[in-house]
Kinemage of the C-alpha trace (Angstrom):
@kinemage 1
@onewidth
@group {chain A} dominant
@subgroup {mainchain}
@vectorlist {calphas} color= white
{ca unk a 1} P -9.696 -13.001 -14.794
{ca unk a 2} L -6.947 -10.450 -14.192
{ca unk a 3} L -5.590 -10.367 -10.643
{ca unk a 4} L -5.878 -6.562 -10.485
{ca unk a 5} L -9.607 -6.614 -11.169
{ca unk a 6} L -10.050 -9.354 -8.563
{ca unk a 7} L -8.125 -7.235 -6.095
{ca unk a 8} L -10.252 -4.162 -6.781
{ca unk a 9} L -13.509 -6.108 -6.497
{ca unk a 10} L -12.644 -7.652 -3.123
{ca unk a 11} L -11.098 -4.386 -1.889
{ca unk a 12} L -14.258 -2.501 -2.783
{ca unk a 13} L -16.421 -5.062 -0.991
{ca unk a 14} L -14.259 -4.816 2.145
{ca unk a 15} L -14.377 -1.013 1.975
{ca unk a 16} L -18.186 -1.094 1.807
{ca unk a 17} L -18.278 -3.268 4.926
{ca unk a 18} L -15.839 -0.908 6.637
{ca unk a 19} L -17.874 2.167 5.713
{ca unk a 20} L -21.060 0.570 7.082
{ca unk a 21} L -19.338 -0.310 10.366
{ca unk a 22} L -17.261 2.902 10.396
{ca unk a 23} L -14.076 0.829 10.601
{ca unk a 24} L -12.652 1.111 7.079
{ca unk a 25} L -9.382 2.662 8.295
{ca unk a 26} L -8.856 -0.027 10.966
{ca unk a 27} L -9.709 -2.780 8.483
{ca unk a 28} L -7.172 -1.289 6.074
{ca unk a 29} L -4.442 -1.437 8.709
{ca unk a 30} L -5.346 -5.041 9.522
{ca unk a 31} L -5.314 -5.963 5.842
{ca unk a 32} L -1.893 -4.331 5.382
{ca unk a 33} L -0.474 -6.241 8.374
{ca unk a 34} L -1.877 -9.494 7.017
{ca unk a 35} L -0.529 -8.881 3.513
{ca unk a 36} L 2.899 -8.049 4.977
{ca unk a 37} L 2.890 -11.302 6.955
{ca unk a 38} L 1.735 -13.203 3.873
{ca unk a 39} L 4.472 -11.708 1.680
{ca unk a 40} L 7.088 -11.946 4.414
{ca unk a 41} L 6.789 -15.701 4.804
{ca unk a 42} L 7.166 -17.751 1.617
{ca unk a 43} L 6.496 -20.915 3.640
{ca unk a 44} L 3.186 -19.551 4.928
{ca unk a 45} L 2.226 -18.426 1.434
{ca unk a 46} L 3.045 -21.812 -0.114
{ca unk a 47} L 1.110 -23.645 2.595
{ca unk a 48} L -2.021 -21.506 2.346
{ca unk a 49} L -2.037 -21.509 -1.462
{ca unk a 50} L -1.303 -25.214 -1.927
{ca unk a 51} L -4.445 -27.321 -2.513
{ca unk a 52} L -2.490 -30.450 -1.499
{ca unk a 53} L -3.051 -29.417 2.113
{ca unk a 54} L -6.632 -30.065 3.254
{ca unk a 55} L -8.826 -26.970 3.407
{ca unk a 56} L -9.476 -27.480 7.121
{ca unk a 57} L -5.730 -27.523 7.832
{ca unk a 58} L -5.264 -24.299 5.853
{ca unk a 59} L -8.240 -22.730 7.672
{ca unk a 60} L -6.654 -23.643 11.009
{ca unk a 61} L -3.351 -22.052 9.983
{ca unk a 62} L -5.116 -18.909 8.755
{ca unk a 63} L -7.143 -18.755 11.975
{ca unk a 64} L -3.920 -18.952 14.003
{ca unk a 65} L -2.415 -16.165 11.888
{ca unk a 66} L -5.505 -14.028 12.520
{ca unk a 67} L -5.215 -14.691 16.258
{ca unk a 68} L -1.491 -13.776 16.335
{ca unk a 69} L -2.101 -10.590 14.353
{ca unk a 70} L -5.070 -9.727 16.626
{ca unk a 71} L -7.398 -9.334 13.645
{ca unk a 72} L -11.046 -8.411 13.988
{ca unk a 73} L -13.794 -10.914 13.304
{ca unk a 74} L -14.617 -9.044 10.101
{ca unk a 75} L -11.060 -9.390 8.795
{ca unk a 76} L -10.869 -13.037 9.869
{ca unk a 77} L -14.087 -13.788 7.977
{ca unk a 78} L -12.808 -11.886 4.940
{ca unk a 79} L -9.594 -13.938 4.910
{ca unk a 80} L -11.539 -17.185 5.252
{ca unk a 81} L -13.683 -16.142 2.296
{ca unk a 82} L -10.548 -15.502 0.233
{ca unk a 83} L -9.221 -18.926 1.223
{ca unk a 84} L -12.495 -20.685 0.406
{ca unk a 85} L -12.751 -18.976 -2.986
{ca unk a 86} L -9.098 -19.652 -3.856
{ca unk a 87} L -8.341 -15.915 -3.929
{ca unk a 88} L -5.702 -15.790 -1.198
{ca unk a 89} L -2.869 -15.360 -3.754
{ca unk a 90} L -4.490 -12.014 -4.660
{ca unk a 91} L -4.117 -10.747 -1.075
{ca unk a 92} L -1.264 -8.288 -1.844
{ca unk a 93} L -3.246 -6.840 -4.780
{ca unk a 94} L -6.365 -6.606 -2.626
{ca unk a 95} L -4.407 -4.786 0.097
{ca unk a 96} L -2.923 -2.340 -2.426
{ca unk a 97} L -6.325 -1.617 -3.996
{ca unk a 98} L -7.962 -1.310 -0.576
{ca unk a 99} L -5.292 1.150 0.594
{ca unk a 100} L -6.056 3.384 -2.403
{ca unk a 101} L -9.809 3.177 -1.772
{ca unk a 102} L -9.396 3.933 1.950
{ca unk a 103} L -7.198 6.940 1.144
{ca unk a 104} L -9.822 8.206 -1.294
{ca unk a 105} L -12.598 7.675 1.258
{ca unk a 106} L -10.585 9.505 3.944
{ca unk a 107} L -9.549 12.343 1.606
{ca unk a 108} L -5.870 11.421 1.699
{ca unk a 109} L -3.237 11.124 -0.985
{ca unk a 110} L 0.101 9.332 -0.726
{ca unk a 111} L 3.298 10.990 -1.859
{ca unk a 112} L 6.976 10.078 -1.976
{ca unk a 113} L 9.825 12.507 -1.470
{ca unk a 114} L 13.194 11.400 -2.840
{ca unk a 115} L 16.439 13.128 -1.879
{ca unk a 116} L 20.136 12.355 -2.214
{ca unk a 117} L 20.689 12.627 1.551
{ca unk a 118} L 18.548 12.458 4.692
{ca unk a 119} L 16.309 15.501 5.003
{ca unk a 120} L 15.656 17.658 8.025
{ca unk a 121} L 12.207 16.983 9.506
{ca unk a 122} L 11.312 20.669 9.147
{ca unk a 123} L 11.954 20.527 5.380
{ca unk a 124} L 9.897 17.353 5.025
{ca unk a 125} L 7.068 19.055 6.897
{ca unk a 126} L 7.268 22.146 4.653
{ca unk a 127} L 7.082 19.951 1.543
{ca unk a 128} L 4.126 18.044 2.992
{ca unk a 129} L 2.315 21.300 3.799
{ca unk a 130} L 2.978 22.636 0.270
{ca unk a 131} L 1.643 19.404 -1.256
{ca unk a 132} L -1.455 19.568 0.930
{ca unk a 133} L -2.055 23.139 -0.224
{ca unk a 134} L -1.565 22.134 -3.882
{ca unk a 135} L -3.725 18.985 -3.755
{ca unk a 136} L -6.326 20.160 -1.251
{ca unk a 137} L -6.037 16.805 0.516
{ca unk a 138} L -4.208 15.365 3.499
{ca unk a 139} L -0.819 14.088 2.301
{ca unk a 140} L 0.771 10.939 3.700
{ca unk a 141} L 4.418 11.542 2.847
{ca unk a 142} L 7.133 8.909 2.786
{ca unk a 143} L 10.795 9.697 2.171
{ca unk a 144} L 13.471 7.793 0.307
{ca unk a 145} L 17.150 8.324 -0.351
{ca unk a 146} L 18.696 7.945 -3.799
{ca unk a 147} L 22.234 9.244 -4.191
{ca unk a 148} L 21.931 8.918 -7.966
{ca unk a 149} L 19.864 12.121 -8.135
{ca unk a 150} L 22.973 14.004 -6.897
{ca unk a 151} L 20.956 16.721 -5.167
{ca unk a 152} L 17.608 18.452 -5.149
{ca unk a 153} L 14.278 16.687 -4.651
{ca unk a 154} L 11.910 14.477 -6.581
{ca unk a 155} L 8.319 14.381 -5.384
{ca unk a 156} L 5.743 11.915 -6.626
{ca unk a 157} L 2.070 12.452 -5.829
{ca unk a 158} L 0.005 9.696 -7.395
{ca unk a 159} L 0.983 9.633 -11.075
{ca unk a 160} L 2.446 13.147 -11.056
{ca unk a 161} L 6.214 13.556 -10.635
{ca unk a 162} L 7.875 16.859 -9.768
{ca unk a 163} L 11.555 16.388 -10.624
{ca unk a 164} L 13.801 19.096 -9.229
{ca unk a 165} L 16.871 16.891 -9.040
{ca unk a 166} L 20.357 17.933 -10.098
{ca unk a 167} L 20.451 14.846 -12.319
{ca unk a 168} L 17.412 16.117 -14.244
{ca unk a 169} L 18.821 19.634 -14.498
{ca unk a 170} L 22.091 18.234 -15.917
{ca unk a 171} L 20.183 16.077 -18.414
{ca unk a 172} L 18.185 19.111 -19.560
{ca unk a 173} L 21.365 21.196 -19.874
{ca unk a 174} L 23.040 18.410 -21.881
{ca unk a 175} L 20.107 18.328 -24.320
{ca unk a 176} L 20.201 22.092 -24.743
{ca unk a 177} L 23.941 22.055 -25.441
{ca unk a 178} L 23.638 19.289 -28.026
Protein backbone atom coordinates (compact mmCIF):
# COMPACT_ATOMS: atom_id res chain seq x y z
CA UNK A 1 0.00 0.00 0.00
CA UNK A 2 1.19 3.52 -0.76
CA UNK A 3 2.48 5.46 2.24
CA UNK A 4 0.39 8.53 1.32
CA UNK A 5 -2.87 6.60 1.47
CA UNK A 6 -1.82 5.08 4.80
CA UNK A 7 -1.07 8.56 6.08
CA UNK A 8 -4.44 9.91 4.97
CA UNK A 9 -6.33 6.98 6.49
CA UNK A 10 -4.69 7.30 9.91
CA UNK A 11 -4.87 11.11 9.77
CA UNK A 12 -8.58 10.95 9.04
CA UNK A 13 -9.16 8.54 11.92
CA UNK A 14 -7.26 10.82 14.32
CA UNK A 15 -9.22 13.83 13.06
CA UNK A 16 -12.51 12.03 13.72
CA UNK A 17 -11.41 11.32 17.29
CA UNK A 18 -10.35 14.95 17.68
CA UNK A 19 -13.66 16.26 16.33
CA UNK A 20 -15.61 14.03 18.74
CA UNK A 21 -13.55 15.24 21.70
CA UNK A 22 -13.29 18.81 20.35
CA UNK A 23 -9.49 18.58 20.49
CA UNK A 24 -8.53 18.17 16.83
CA UNK A 25 -6.37 21.32 16.83
CA UNK A 26 -4.50 20.30 20.01
CA UNK A 27 -4.02 16.77 18.68
CA UNK A 28 -2.62 18.25 15.47
CA UNK A 29 -0.05 20.27 17.40
CA UNK A 30 0.93 17.20 19.41
CA UNK A 31 1.26 15.13 16.25
CA UNK A 32 3.44 17.81 14.63
CA UNK A 33 5.73 17.94 17.69
CA UNK A 34 6.02 14.16 17.68
CA UNK A 35 6.76 14.00 13.95
CA UNK A 36 9.41 16.71 14.36
CA UNK A 37 11.06 14.74 17.16
CA UNK A 38 10.85 11.56 15.09
CA UNK A 39 12.42 13.21 12.04
CA UNK A 40 14.94 15.15 14.11
CA UNK A 41 16.51 12.06 15.65
CA UNK A 42 17.70 9.40 13.21
CA UNK A 43 18.73 7.22 16.17
CA UNK A 44 15.23 7.35 17.65
CA UNK A 45 13.71 6.60 14.26
CA UNK A 46 16.00 3.62 13.65
CA UNK A 47 15.31 2.23 17.12
CA UNK A 48 11.52 2.53 16.91
CA UNK A 49 11.36 1.15 13.36
CA UNK A 50 13.77 -1.74 13.87
CA UNK A 51 12.03 -5.07 14.60
CA UNK A 52 15.29 -6.42 16.07
CA UNK A 53 14.45 -4.52 19.24
CA UNK A 54 11.68 -6.22 21.24
CA UNK A 55 8.27 -4.58 20.92
CA UNK A 56 8.10 -3.95 24.67
CA UNK A 57 11.42 -2.09 24.57
CA UNK A 58 10.19 0.06 21.68
CA UNK A 59 6.90 0.70 23.52
CA UNK A 60 8.86 1.84 26.58
CA UNK A 61 10.94 4.24 24.46
CA UNK A 62 7.82 5.61 22.76
CA UNK A 63 6.11 6.00 26.13
CA UNK A 64 9.10 7.98 27.41
CA UNK A 65 8.98 10.18 24.30
CA UNK A 66 5.27 10.81 24.90
CA UNK A 67 6.00 11.73 28.52
CA UNK A 68 8.81 14.15 27.55
CA UNK A 69 6.65 15.79 24.89
CA UNK A 70 3.73 16.01 27.37
CA UNK A 71 1.39 14.24 24.95
CA UNK A 72 -2.23 13.52 25.76
CA UNK A 73 -3.45 10.01 26.43
CA UNK A 74 -5.20 10.03 23.06
CA UNK A 75 -1.98 10.84 21.21
CA UNK A 76 0.00 8.31 23.25
CA UNK A 77 -2.53 5.60 22.38
CA UNK A 78 -2.46 6.64 18.72
CA UNK A 79 1.34 6.35 18.63
CA UNK A 80 1.23 2.94 20.31
CA UNK A 81 -1.27 1.80 17.69
CA UNK A 82 1.08 2.96 14.93
CA UNK A 83 3.94 1.08 16.59
CA UNK A 84 1.90 -2.10 17.03
CA UNK A 85 0.71 -2.02 13.41
CA UNK A 86 4.19 -1.28 12.04
CA UNK A 87 3.04 2.10 10.71
CA UNK A 88 5.39 4.34 12.67
CA UNK A 89 7.56 5.02 9.58
CA UNK A 90 4.48 6.74 8.08
CA UNK A 91 4.34 9.23 10.97
CA UNK A 92 5.61 12.24 8.93
CA UNK A 93 3.06 11.50 6.18
CA UNK A 94 0.31 11.10 8.76
CA UNK A 95 1.25 14.44 10.36
CA UNK A 96 1.26 16.20 6.97
CA UNK A 97 -2.13 14.73 6.00
CA UNK A 98 -3.57 15.49 9.44
CA UNK A 99 -2.38 19.11 9.25
CA UNK A 100 -4.25 19.54 5.95
CA UNK A 101 -7.41 17.95 7.38
CA UNK A 102 -7.26 20.09 10.54
CA UNK A 103 -6.83 23.24 8.44
CA UNK A 104 -9.83 22.25 6.34
CA UNK A 105 -11.90 21.51 9.45
CA UNK A 106 -10.92 24.87 11.00
CA UNK A 107 -11.48 26.82 7.76
CA UNK A 108 -7.82 27.71 7.36
CA UNK A 109 -5.48 27.66 4.40
CA UNK A 110 -1.69 27.74 4.48
CA UNK A 111 0.26 30.11 2.26
CA UNK A 112 3.91 30.93 1.66
CA UNK A 113 5.24 34.37 0.82
CA UNK A 114 8.67 34.44 -0.82
CA UNK A 115 10.71 37.64 -1.11
CA UNK A 116 14.30 38.51 -1.96
CA UNK A 117 14.80 40.33 1.35
CA UNK A 118 13.14 40.37 4.77
CA UNK A 119 9.72 42.01 4.63
CA UNK A 120 8.23 44.58 6.94
CA UNK A 121 5.60 43.04 9.24
CA UNK A 122 3.02 45.55 8.00
CA UNK A 123 3.50 44.36 4.40
CA UNK A 124 3.22 40.72 5.43
CA UNK A 125 0.00 41.55 7.26
CA UNK A 126 -1.41 43.38 4.21
CA UNK A 127 -0.64 40.37 2.00
CA UNK A 128 -2.24 38.02 4.53
CA UNK A 129 -5.36 40.20 4.69
CA UNK A 130 -5.58 40.32 0.87
CA UNK A 131 -5.24 36.52 0.68
CA UNK A 132 -7.94 36.08 3.31
CA UNK A 133 -10.24 38.34 1.30
CA UNK A 134 -9.47 36.42 -1.91
CA UNK A 135 -9.83 32.92 -0.41
CA UNK A 136 -12.57 33.64 2.11
CA UNK A 137 -10.62 31.64 4.70
CA UNK A 138 -8.20 32.33 7.52
CA UNK A 139 -4.67 32.34 6.08
CA UNK A 140 -1.70 30.95 7.99
CA UNK A 141 1.16 32.74 6.26
CA UNK A 142 4.81 31.75 6.42
CA UNK A 143 7.60 33.79 4.85
CA UNK A 144 10.79 32.73 3.12
CA UNK A 145 13.72 34.54 1.59
CA UNK A 146 15.11 33.67 -1.84
CA UNK A 147 17.56 36.16 -3.32
CA UNK A 148 17.30 34.40 -6.68
CA UNK A 149 13.93 36.07 -7.36
CA UNK A 150 15.79 39.43 -7.41
CA UNK A 151 12.78 41.40 -6.18
CA UNK A 152 9.02 41.36 -5.98
CA UNK A 153 6.98 38.62 -4.30
CA UNK A 154 5.90 35.07 -4.96
CA UNK A 155 2.86 33.84 -3.07
CA UNK A 156 1.75 30.23 -2.96
CA UNK A 157 -1.68 29.35 -1.61
CA UNK A 158 -2.22 25.61 -1.83
CA UNK A 159 -1.48 24.66 -5.45
CA UNK A 160 -1.90 28.21 -6.77
CA UNK A 161 1.21 30.35 -7.28
CA UNK A 162 1.09 34.11 -7.80
CA UNK A 163 4.50 35.03 -9.22
CA UNK A 164 5.21 38.75 -9.19
CA UNK A 165 8.97 38.35 -8.99
CA UNK A 166 11.47 40.37 -11.01
CA UNK A 167 12.95 37.07 -12.19
CA UNK A 168 9.61 36.09 -13.73
CA UNK A 169 9.12 39.51 -15.30
CA UNK A 170 12.60 39.29 -16.89
CA UNK A 171 11.88 35.77 -18.18
CA UNK A 172 8.61 36.98 -19.73
CA UNK A 173 10.37 39.98 -21.30
CA UNK A 174 13.10 37.71 -22.70
CA UNK A 175 10.48 35.47 -24.34
CA UNK A 176 8.72 38.46 -25.87
CA UNK A 177 11.98 39.82 -27.28
CA UNK A 178 12.95 36.49 -28.81
